[in-house]
C-alpha positions as CSV (number, residue, x, y, z in Angstrom):
1,X,-17.1,-16.7,-26.1
2,X,-16.3,-13.1,-25.8
3,X,-12.6,-13.5,-26.1
4,X,-10.0,-16.2,-26.7
5,X,-6.4,-15.6,-25.7
6,X,-4.5,-17.9,-28.1
7,X,-1.2,-19.6,-27.4
8,X,-0.1,-17.7,-24.2
9,X,2.5,-18.9,-21.8
10,X,0.2,-19.3,-18.8
11,X,1.8,-18.4,-15.4
12,X,-1.2,-19.3,-13.4
13,X,-0.5,-17.8,-10.0
14,X,-0.1,-21.1,-8.2
15,X,3.7,-21.2,-8.3
16,X,3.6,-24.3,-10.5
17,X,5.3,-24.7,-13.9
18,X,4.0,-22.4,-16.7
19,X,2.4,-24.0,-19.7
20,X,1.0,-23.1,-23.2
21,X,-2.7,-22.8,-23.4
22,X,-5.7,-21.0,-25.0
23,X,-7.7,-19.2,-22.4
24,X,-11.3,-18.3,-23.2
25,X,-13.2,-15.5,-21.4
26,X,-16.9,-15.1,-21.3
27,X,-19.1,-12.9,-19.2
28,X,-16.2,-11.5,-17.3
29,X,-14.9,-14.9,-16.2
30,X,-12.5,-17.5,-17.4
31,X,-14.6,-20.0,-19.3
32,X,-11.9,-22.5,-20.2
33,X,-8.2,-23.1,-20.1
34,X,-7.2,-25.5,-22.8
35,X,-3.6,-26.6,-22.6
36,X,-1.6,-27.1,-25.8
37,X,-2.5,-30.4,-27.3
38,X,-5.2,-30.9,-24.7
39,X,-8.3,-30.8,-26.9
40,X,-10.2,-28.7,-29.4
41,X,-9.1,-25.0,-29.4
42,X,-11.9,-22.7,-28.3
43,X,-13.3,-20.0,-30.6
44,X,-14.7,-16.6,-29.7
45,X,-15.9,-13.3,-31.1
46,X,-12.4,-12.0,-30.7
47,X,-9.2,-14.0,-30.8
48,X,-6.0,-12.4,-29.4
49,X,-2.7,-14.0,-30.6
50,X,-0.6,-14.1,-27.4
51,X,2.5,-15.7,-29.0
52,X,5.5,-14.5,-27.0
53,X,3.5,-13.2,-24.1
54,X,2.9,-14.6,-20.6
55,X,-0.6,-14.6,-19.2
56,X,-1.0,-14.3,-15.5
57,X,-3.7,-13.2,-13.0
58,X,-4.0,-9.5,-12.4
59,X,-1.5,-8.2,-9.9
60,X,-2.7,-7.4,-6.3
61,X,-1.2,-4.3,-4.7
62,X,-1.4,-5.3,-1.1
63,X,-0.4,-1.8,0.1
64,X,-1.8,1.1,-1.9
65,X,-2.4,4.7,-1.3
66,X,-4.9,5.3,-4.1
67,X,-7.8,6.1,-1.7
68,X,-8.6,9.4,-3.5
69,X,-6.7,8.8,-6.8
70,X,-9.2,6.1,-7.8
71,X,-12.0,8.6,-7.4
72,X,-10.2,11.6,-8.9
73,X,-8.5,10.1,-12.0
74,X,-10.5,7.7,-14.2
75,X,-7.4,6.8,-16.2
76,X,-5.4,5.7,-13.1
77,X,-2.5,4.7,-15.4
78,X,-0.1,4.5,-12.5
79,X,-1.6,1.1,-11.5
80,X,-3.5,0.0,-14.6
81,X,-0.4,0.2,-16.8
82,X,1.5,-2.0,-14.3
83,X,-1.0,-4.8,-14.5
84,X,-2.5,-4.1,-11.1
85,X,-6.2,-5.2,-11.1
86,X,-6.8,-4.9,-7.3
87,X,-5.5,-2.4,-4.8
88,X,-5.9,-2.7,-1.0
89,X,-6.6,0.8,0.5
90,X,-7.1,2.2,4.0
91,X,-3.4,1.6,4.9
92,X,-1.2,2.7,7.7
93,X,-4.0,3.3,10.1
94,X,-5.4,6.5,8.6
95,X,-7.8,7.0,5.8
96,X,-11.1,8.6,5.1
97,X,-13.7,6.2,6.6
98,X,-15.1,5.9,9.2
99,X,-15.2,9.6,10.0
100,X,-17.5,12.4,11.1
101,X,-17.4,16.0,10.0
102,X,-14.7,16.9,12.6
103,X,-12.4,14.0,12.0
104,X,-12.8,14.0,8.2
105,X,-11.3,17.5,8.2
106,X,-8.4,16.4,10.4
107,X,-7.8,13.4,8.3
108,X,-7.8,15.4,5.1
109,X,-5.2,17.8,6.6
110,X,-3.0,15.0,8.1
111,X,-2.6,12.9,4.9
112,X,-2.9,15.7,2.3
113,X,0.8,14.9,1.5
114,X,-0.1,11.3,0.7
115,X,-3.3,11.9,-1.3
116,X,-4.0,15.6,-1.9
117,X,-7.6,16.3,-0.7
118,X,-6.5,18.9,1.8
119,X,-8.5,22.0,2.7
120,X,-9.6,23.8,-0.5
121,X,-9.1,20.8,-2.7
122,X,-12.4,20.2,-4.4
123,X,-11.3,17.4,-6.8
124,X,-13.2,14.8,-4.7
125,X,-16.7,15.2,-3.2
126,X,-16.3,13.7,0.3
127,X,-19.9,12.6,0.5
128,X,-19.3,9.5,2.7
129,X,-18.7,8.9,6.4
130,X,-18.8,5.1,6.8
131,X,-16.8,2.4,5.3
132,X,-19.8,1.1,3.4
133,X,-20.5,4.5,2.0
134,X,-16.9,4.9,0.8
135,X,-17.1,1.5,-0.9
136,X,-20.4,2.5,-2.5
137,X,-18.6,5.7,-3.7
138,X,-16.0,3.5,-5.5
139,X,-18.8,1.5,-7.2
140,X,-20.6,4.7,-8.2
141,X,-17.6,6.6,-9.3
142,X,-17.6,8.6,-12.6
143,X,-21.3,8.5,-13.1
144,X,-21.8,5.0,-11.9
145,X,-19.2,3.5,-14.4
146,X,-16.8,2.5,-11.6
147,X,-13.1,2.9,-11.3
148,X,-10.0,1.8,-13.4
149,X,-9.2,-1.2,-11.1
150,X,-10.8,-3.0,-8.2
151,X,-10.3,-1.9,-4.6
152,X,-10.5,-3.4,-1.2
153,X,-10.4,-1.6,2.1
154,X,-9.0,-2.0,5.6
155,X,-10.5,-0.2,8.6
156,X,-7.9,2.3,9.7
157,X,-7.3,2.0,13.4
158,X,-5.9,5.6,13.7
159,X,-9.0,7.0,12.2
160,X,-11.1,4.9,14.6
161,X,-9.1,6.2,17.5
162,X,-9.5,9.7,16.3
163,X,-13.3,9.3,16.4
164,X,-13.4,7.7,19.8
165,X,-10.5,9.2,21.7
166,X,-9.2,12.2,19.7
167,X,-5.6,13.1,19.6
168,X,-4.8,12.5,23.2
169,X,-1.7,10.4,24.1
170,X,-3.3,8.2,26.8
171,X,-5.0,4.8,27.2
172,X,-8.5,4.5,26.0
173,X,-11.2,4.6,28.6
174,X,-13.6,1.6,28.8
175,X,-16.4,3.4,26.9
176,X,-14.0,4.7,24.3
177,X,-12.6,1.2,23.7
178,X,-16.1,-0.2,23.4
179,X,-16.8,2.4,20.7
180,X,-13.7,1.5,18.9
181,X,-14.7,-2.2,18.9
182,X,-18.0,-1.2,17.5
183,X,-16.5,1.0,14.8
184,X,-14.1,-1.8,13.7
185,X,-17.0,-4.3,13.7
186,X,-19.2,-2.0,11.6
187,X,-16.4,-1.4,9.1
188,X,-15.9,-5.2,8.7
189,X,-19.6,-5.8,8.4
190,X,-19.8,-3.2,5.7
191,X,-17.1,-4.9,3.6
192,X,-13.6,-4.1,4.9
193,X,-11.2,-7.1,4.7
194,X,-9.3,-6.3,7.9
195,X,-7.8,-3.5,10.0
196,X,-4.6,-1.5,9.5
197,X,-2.5,0.5,11.9
198,X,0.2,3.1,11.6
199,X,2.1,2.8,14.8
200,X,4.6,5.5,14.0
201,X,1.8,7.8,13.0
202,X,-0.5,9.7,15.4
203,X,-3.0,9.2,16.8
204,X,-2.9,5.5,16.1
205,X,0.5,5.1,17.7
206,X,-0.9,6.2,21.1
207,X,-2.7,2.9,21.4
208,X,-1.1,0.3,23.7
209,X,-0.9,-3.4,23.1
210,X,-3.9,-4.2,25.2
211,X,-6.1,-1.8,23.1
212,X,-4.8,-3.2,19.9
213,X,-5.3,-6.8,21.0
214,X,-9.0,-6.1,21.8
215,X,-9.5,-4.6,18.3
216,X,-7.7,-7.5,16.7
217,X,-10.1,-9.9,18.5
218,X,-12.9,-8.1,16.7
219,X,-11.0,-8.5,13.4
220,X,-10.5,-12.2,14.1
221,X,-14.2,-12.8,14.8
222,X,-15.0,-11.4,11.4
223,X,-12.5,-13.5,9.6
224,X,-10.3,-10.5,8.7
225,X,-6.6,-9.8,9.1
226,X,-4.5,-7.2,10.9
227,X,-2.1,-5.1,8.8
228,X,0.2,-3.0,11.0
229,X,2.8,-0.5,10.0
230,X,4.5,-1.4,13.3
231,X,6.3,0.7,15.9
232,X,9.8,0.8,14.4
233,X,11.6,0.0,11.2
234,X,14.8,1.3,12.7
235,X,16.4,1.0,16.1
236,X,13.7,-1.2,17.5
237,X,12.6,-3.1,14.3
238,X,13.0,-6.7,15.5
239,X,11.3,-6.0,18.8
240,X,8.5,-4.2,16.9
241,X,8.0,-7.2,14.6
242,X,8.0,-9.6,17.6
243,X,5.4,-7.3,19.3
244,X,3.0,-7.7,16.4
245,X,3.5,-11.5,16.2
246,X,2.8,-11.9,19.9
247,X,-0.1,-9.4,19.9
248,X,-1.9,-11.3,17.0
249,X,-1.1,-14.6,18.6
250,X,-2.9,-13.5,21.8
251,X,-5.8,-12.2,19.8
252,X,-6.1,-15.2,17.5
253,X,-5.9,-12.9,14.5
254,X,-4.2,-13.3,11.1
255,X,-1.2,-11.0,10.6
256,X,0.0,-9.2,7.5
257,X,3.1,-7.1,8.0
258,X,3.0,-4.0,5.9
259,X,6.1,-3.0,3.8
260,X,8.2,-5.4,5.9
261,X,11.6,-3.8,5.5
262,X,14.7,-3.7,7.6
263,X,16.0,-0.1,7.2
264,X,18.6,2.3,8.7
265,X,22.2,1.5,9.4
266,X,21.3,-0.4,12.5
267,X,19.6,-3.1,10.4
268,X,22.0,-3.7,7.6
269,X,22.3,-7.4,7.0
270,X,19.7,-8.3,9.6
271,X,16.9,-9.6,7.3
272,X,17.8,-13.2,8.3
273,X,16.9,-12.4,11.9
274,X,13.5,-11.2,10.9
275,X,12.9,-14.2,8.7
276,X,13.9,-16.5,11.5
277,X,11.5,-14.8,13.8
278,X,8.7,-15.3,11.3
279,X,9.7,-18.9,10.6
280,X,9.5,-19.8,14.3
281,X,6.0,-18.3,14.5
282,X,4.8,-20.0,11.3
283,X,6.1,-23.3,12.6
284,X,4.0,-22.8,15.7
285,X,0.9,-22.3,13.6
286,X,0.7,-18.5,13.2
287,X,-1.1,-17.1,10.1
288,X,1.4,-14.5,8.8
289,X,2.1,-12.9,5.5
290,X,3.9,-9.7,4.5
291,X,4.4,-7.4,1.6
292,X,7.4,-5.4,0.3
293,X,8.2,-3.0,-2.5
294,X,11.4,-3.7,-4.6
295,X,13.3,-0.5,-3.8
296,X,15.5,0.6,-0.9
297,X,14.2,4.2,-0.1
298,X,11.0,4.7,1.8
299,X,8.4,7.4,1.4
300,X,6.3,9.3,3.9
301,X,5.7,12.9,5.1
302,X,8.2,15.2,6.6
303,X,5.9,15.7,9.6
304,X,6.1,12.0,10.3
305,X,9.7,12.4,11.4
306,X,8.6,14.5,14.4
307,X,8.2,12.9,17.9
308,X,4.7,11.7,18.8
309,X,4.3,14.2,21.6
310,X,4.6,17.0,19.1
311,X,1.5,15.8,17.3
312,X,-0.7,15.4,20.4
313,X,-3.9,17.6,19.9
314,X,-3.8,17.4,16.1
315,X,-2.3,19.4,13.3
316,X,-3.0,22.8,14.7
317,X,-1.3,21.9,17.9
318,X,1.7,20.6,16.0
319,X,2.1,23.8,14.1
320,X,1.7,25.8,17.3
321,X,4.6,23.9,18.9
322,X,6.8,24.4,15.8
323,X,6.1,28.1,16.1
324,X,7.1,28.2,19.8
325,X,11.0,28.5,20.1
326,X,11.2,26.4,23.2
327,X,9.0,23.6,21.9
328,X,10.7,23.7,18.5
329,X,14.1,23.3,20.2
330,X,12.9,20.3,22.1
331,X,11.5,18.8,18.9
332,X,14.8,19.4,17.2
333,X,16.7,17.6,19.9
334,X,14.4,14.6,19.7
335,X,14.8,14.5,15.9
336,X,18.5,15.2,15.5
337,X,20.0,13.9,18.8
338,X,17.8,11.5,20.7
339,X,16.1,9.8,17.7
340,X,12.4,10.5,17.7
341,X,9.8,7.7,17.6
342,X,8.5,9.3,14.4
343,X,11.9,8.5,12.8
344,X,12.0,4.9,14.3
345,X,14.3,5.8,17.2
346,X,17.2,6.8,14.9
347,X,18.7,10.4,14.9
348,X,17.8,11.9,11.5
349,X,20.4,12.2,8.8
350,X,19.2,15.1,6.7
351,X,21.2,14.0,3.7
352,X,18.8,11.0,3.5
353,X,15.7,13.1,3.5
354,X,14.7,14.1,0.0
355,X,11.7,16.4,-0.5
356,X,9.3,14.8,-3.0
357,X,6.3,17.1,-2.9
358,X,4.9,20.3,-1.4
359,X,1.5,21.9,-1.3
360,X,2.7,25.5,-1.5
361,X,4.0,26.3,-5.1
362,X,6.4,28.9,-3.7
363,X,8.3,26.0,-2.1
364,X,8.7,24.0,-5.3
365,X,12.5,24.7,-5.5
366,X,13.0,22.3,-2.5
367,X,11.5,19.3,-4.4
368,X,14.1,16.7,-5.6
369,X,16.8,17.8,-3.2
370,X,17.7,16.6,0.2
371,X,17.1,18.9,3.2
372,X,20.9,18.9,3.8
373,X,21.6,19.9,0.2
374,X,19.1,22.8,0.3
375,X,20.7,23.9,3.6
376,X,24.2,23.8,2.3
377,X,23.2,25.8,-0.8
378,X,21.6,28.5,1.4
379,X,24.3,28.5,4.1
380,X,21.7,27.4,6.7
381,X,21.4,24.5,9.1
382,X,19.2,21.6,8.0
383,X,16.8,22.1,10.8
384,X,16.1,25.7,9.7
385,X,15.1,24.4,6.3
386,X,13.0,21.6,7.7
387,X,11.2,24.0,10.1
388,X,10.5,26.4,7.2
389,X,9.0,23.7,5.1
390,X,6.9,22.3,7.9
391,X,5.5,25.6,8.9
392,X,5.1,27.3,5.6
393,X,3.6,24.2,4.0
394,X,1.5,23.5,7.0
395,X,2.9,20.0,7.5
396,X,2.4,19.2,3.8
397,X,5.8,18.1,2.5
398,X,6.3,14.5,1.4
399,X,9.7,12.9,1.5
400,X,11.8,10.0,0.2
401,X,14.0,8.5,2.9
402,X,17.1,6.9,1.6
403,X,17.8,4.4,4.4
404,X,17.3,0.9,2.9
405,X,19.6,-2.0,2.2
406,X,19.5,-4.0,-1.0
407,X,20.5,-7.3,0.5
408,X,17.6,-7.1,3.0
409,X,15.2,-6.3,0.2
410,X,16.3,-9.4,-1.8
411,X,16.3,-11.8,1.1
412,X,12.8,-10.8,2.3
413,X,11.2,-11.0,-1.2
414,X,12.2,-14.6,-1.4
415,X,10.3,-15.7,1.7
416,X,7.4,-18.1,1.2
417,X,4.8,-15.7,2.8
418,X,5.9,-12.6,0.8
419,X,3.5,-10.6,-1.4
420,X,3.9,-7.4,-3.4
421,X,2.8,-3.9,-2.3
422,X,3.8,-0.6,-3.9
423,X,3.2,1.6,-0.9
424,X,2.8,4.1,-3.8
425,X,2.1,7.7,-3.0
426,X,0.8,9.1,-6.2
427,X,0.6,12.7,-5.1
428,X,3.4,15.3,-5.2
429,X,5.7,16.7,-7.9
430,X,8.3,13.9,-7.6
431,X,6.9,10.8,-6.0
432,X,8.7,7.5,-5.3
433,X,9.0,5.5,-8.5
434,X,7.5,2.5,-6.8
435,X,4.0,4.1,-7.3
436,X,4.4,3.5,-11.1
437,X,7.0,0.7,-11.2
438,X,6.7,-1.9,-8.4
439,X,5.2,-4.8,-10.3
440,X,7.2,-4.5,-13.6
441,X,10.3,-4.0,-11.6
442,X,9.8,-7.3,-9.8
443,X,9.3,-9.1,-13.1
444,X,12.0,-7.3,-15.0
445,X,14.8,-6.5,-12.6
446,X,14.5,-9.2,-9.9
447,X,13.3,-12.0,-12.1
448,X,14.8,-11.6,-15.6
449,X,18.0,-9.6,-14.7
450,X,19.0,-10.9,-11.3
451,X,17.2,-14.3,-11.0
452,X,16.2,-13.6,-7.4
453,X,12.9,-15.3,-8.1
454,X,11.7,-17.5,-11.0
455,X,8.9,-16.1,-13.1
456,X,6.5,-18.6,-11.7
457,X,7.5,-17.8,-8.1
458,X,7.2,-14.1,-8.5
459,X,3.8,-14.2,-10.2
460,X,2.6,-16.4,-7.4
461,X,3.8,-13.8,-4.8
462,X,2.0,-11.0,-6.7
463,X,-1.3,-12.9,-7.4
464,X,-2.3,-16.2,-5.9
465,X,-0.6,-15.7,-2.5
466,X,-2.1,-12.2,-2.2
467,X,-5.5,-13.4,-3.1
468,X,-5.3,-16.2,-0.5
469,X,-4.5,-13.7,2.2
470,X,-7.5,-11.6,1.1
471,X,-9.6,-14.8,1.1
472,X,-10.7,-14.2,-2.5
473,X,-12.3,-17.3,-3.7
474,X,-12.4,-16.4,-7.4
475,X,-9.3,-14.3,-8.0
476,X,-5.6,-14.7,-8.1
477,X,-5.3,-17.8,-10.3
478,X,-5.9,-18.6,-14.0
479,X,-8.6,-21.2,-13.5
480,X,-12.0,-21.9,-15.0
481,X,-14.7,-19.9,-13.3
482,X,-12.4,-17.3,-11.9
483,X,-12.8,-13.7,-12.6
484,X,-11.0,-12.6,-15.8
485,X,-8.7,-10.1,-14.1
486,X,-5.7,-10.8,-16.3
487,X,-2.4,-9.5,-17.5
488,X,-0.5,-10.2,-20.7
489,X,3.2,-9.2,-20.5
490,X,6.4,-10.0,-22.4
491,X,8.9,-11.7,-20.0
492,X,11.8,-10.6,-22.2
493,X,11.0,-6.9,-22.1
494,X,8.8,-6.1,-19.1
495,X,10.5,-3.4,-17.1
496,X,9.7,-0.4,-14.9
497,X,10.0,2.9,-16.8
498,X,9.8,5.0,-13.7
499,X,13.0,6.3,-12.1
500,X,13.8,8.6,-9.3
501,X,14.4,11.3,-11.9
502,X,11.3,10.6,-13.9
503,X,8.9,8.7,-11.5
504,X,5.8,8.9,-13.6
505,X,7.2,7.1,-16.7
506,X,5.0,4.1,-17.5
507,X,6.4,0.6,-17.7
508,X,7.2,-1.4,-20.9
509,X,6.3,-4.9,-21.9
510,X,2.7,-5.0,-20.5
511,X,0.5,-4.5,-23.6
512,X,-2.8,-6.0,-22.2
513,X,-4.6,-5.7,-18.9
514,X,-8.1,-7.0,-18.3
515,X,-10.4,-6.2,-15.4
516,X,-13.6,-8.4,-15.4
517,X,-12.8,-9.5,-18.9
518,X,-12.7,-5.9,-20.3
519,X,-9.5,-4.4,-21.6
520,X,-8.4,-1.5,-19.5
521,X,-5.0,-1.5,-21.3
522,X,-4.8,-2.5,-24.9
523,X,-1.7,-2.4,-27.1
524,X,0.0,-0.6,-24.2
525,X,-2.5,2.2,-24.1
526,X,-5.2,3.0,-21.6
527,X,-8.7,2.4,-22.9
528,X,-11.8,4.3,-21.6
529,X,-13.0,1.2,-19.7
530,X,-13.9,1.6,-16.1
531,X,-14.5,-2.0,-14.9
532,X,-13.2,-1.7,-11.3
533,X,-15.5,-2.2,-8.3
534,X,-15.2,-2.6,-4.6
535,X,-14.2,-6.0,-3.3
536,X,-16.0,-6.7,0.0
537,X,-15.8,-9.1,2.9
538,X,-18.8,-11.4,3.2
539,X,-20.4,-12.8,6.3
540,X,-18.4,-16.0,6.0
541,X,-15.1,-14.1,6.0
542,X,-14.4,-14.6,2.3
543,X,-14.4,-11.7,-0.2
544,X,-16.0,-10.9,-3.5
């Protein structure tokens, strides 16, 4: 045996009671699980004494924004140190494949605030155009060594619409819809596990339900799932959730609700209504799961707050409108008075909008402060500050949006179809701490300190349940024959180190992380191991 993990408290990912066992690893897989008193103890070339530590499957980040970070940073400590061994990329309907030369440039500009990679950023060689080529790029990263952790991908519906329709706010024509069907099918055939949407982001939000239903039918035929960032997390949240449930019911498609929160003052205390909606659908046979992050603020771009009509035509058209006094005044009215669809139908409260990152160094003084606070300090109106940031930084600023409710967060994370997703934006001077702290925060704060979930329940949410949604036949459980993607952590000390003041602080209490049986974290330090590879959908709908 390559390795024996001796005397660990095994929390196996099933949700069942934990138990003491020796776990042997050989050839990148779990060779045996010998319960205490259950037979001869295995031996191996290396024996790791795990007394006092819990052993679980590697954590699955069901909503990650590491699409470029995995290719740029071989260390990738943000996720490796948390015990994440698999990330699901291609989220919120917009990512870098499929693309052509035109749309790749538009995509890079649009989500530079999420990932970097904007014009002039040469840290990644964008040498792919298809989903398969992007997954090949992950496998061949860093001289063919691979990446820090494993990665799966969702076909981004907004990127598909950009290719077939462009940035027009209109229904797709028959030929355009057929091209979108074909692009989604090709992405799934090349290994994507499903399709994502960002229905408060352009151009994906321009799709109507009929169009989305047709694309979901393609996803269903290939055994994938639909992962929408739906049309509202604010004034129309419950209706938006119901829309996704009905749409996927009609299409016969599995549904995974991205960052399933209930935010803004309108939704305080309304999590039970969401959960009742889901329970009714589940009782009727729907295949539904969801993910959340264990924090109240959200994170996105400042430009995302603008009304959808302001984005029609693409980034250059948006900047032109912001530079036109009449158009800018109309945008301001939609944002501050009417409640734009970009801000979930809720008039914006500038005190809740904290700038977390900018592209232009001259604007760095705005980072870490709310738009309202910067305006008060300068004796200006908040819109004046926001307009300056948007235009001078060319739509680049990222934000934290402080609009969540703790009771909603706690209620949703207890639901039986819940999984964990960081929604972690790694780019920017002061990112959301969820990017570095989601999984240890679940285990430390919500399990040990608050008792919202038991340890066994929480680990199942973060591992086995997520793996089942992804149809991974050999991940997500501590079982013989399963891949040795494993985490050893101390249940008494595990905690997120990241805070809003110091968001890149690593966690504590997670000394060992293995990907494919190789230590990517050892004694709490990142090794030089790059054992991550792409995880791809197979013809039978399962993934490897």
